[in-house]
N, C-alpha and C positions, 0 to 999 in steps of 0.2 A: 577568503571568500568576501567580495564586496558587500558593504552594508545593505544594499538593496536586495541581496539574495538571502539574507539571514531571515529566519522565521522560527516560530515556536510551535510549528505543526509537527506531531510525532505520528509515525506509521507503525502499526503493530501487526503487519502482515506475517512476519516471521513467527510470532507467538501464535496467531490464529492457525497458521499452517501446522505448527507443532501440535496444537490441540487437536487438530483434524487428522493428524498422521498423514499429511499430504506434502509432497515435494513441490518446489516451484515449477518444475518441469510438468507435473501432472496438472497443476493449476493452469499453466500456459496452454496446454492442450485442450482443457475444458472451457477456458475462457476465450481462447482465440487471440491472445496477446503474446508476443515473443517473450522468451525467457529474459532477454536482455532488458526489455522495457519493464517487465515485472521486477527485475532485480534493482533497477533504478528506483522504482517506487519503494520497494522493500527497505532499501538502504537510505531512504530519505533524501535522495537526490532529485526527485521529480519536482518540476516546477508547477506542474498542473496535472489534473486527471479529469477526463471527460466523465460526465454523469453516466453515459452509457457503459463505459468501462467499469466504473465503480459499481454500477447496478449488476453487471455480469459477474464481477468478483463476488459481490454479496450473495448473489443467487447460488453460485457454485459452492461457496463457504457456508451458506446458510446463516448469515450474520447480518448485522445492521451497520451502516456506514460508521457509526459512533464506535463500534467495536474495532474498526480498522484505524480510524483517524481521531486523534485527540489534540487538544491545544494545551501546551505547557507554558504558561506565562512566566515561568521562572527564568527563562533565557532562550536564546536562539539555539538552533540545531547545530 
């Protein structure tokens, strides 16, 4: 991965889904985002996320953005 693509942002969508007993497919249906795009986000390969998408995910999962996304300064993803 080129240096400009390295980042220290961690996505915790898999943990939140497990805590809610929800699958990626169920979240996709409720949020209106494709499973493929949610999978890219869940696996930390997303380069960006729209606030409207983040807001819908938080609404459905009943969480805060900080529950889903953290910054880990110890190293790149």
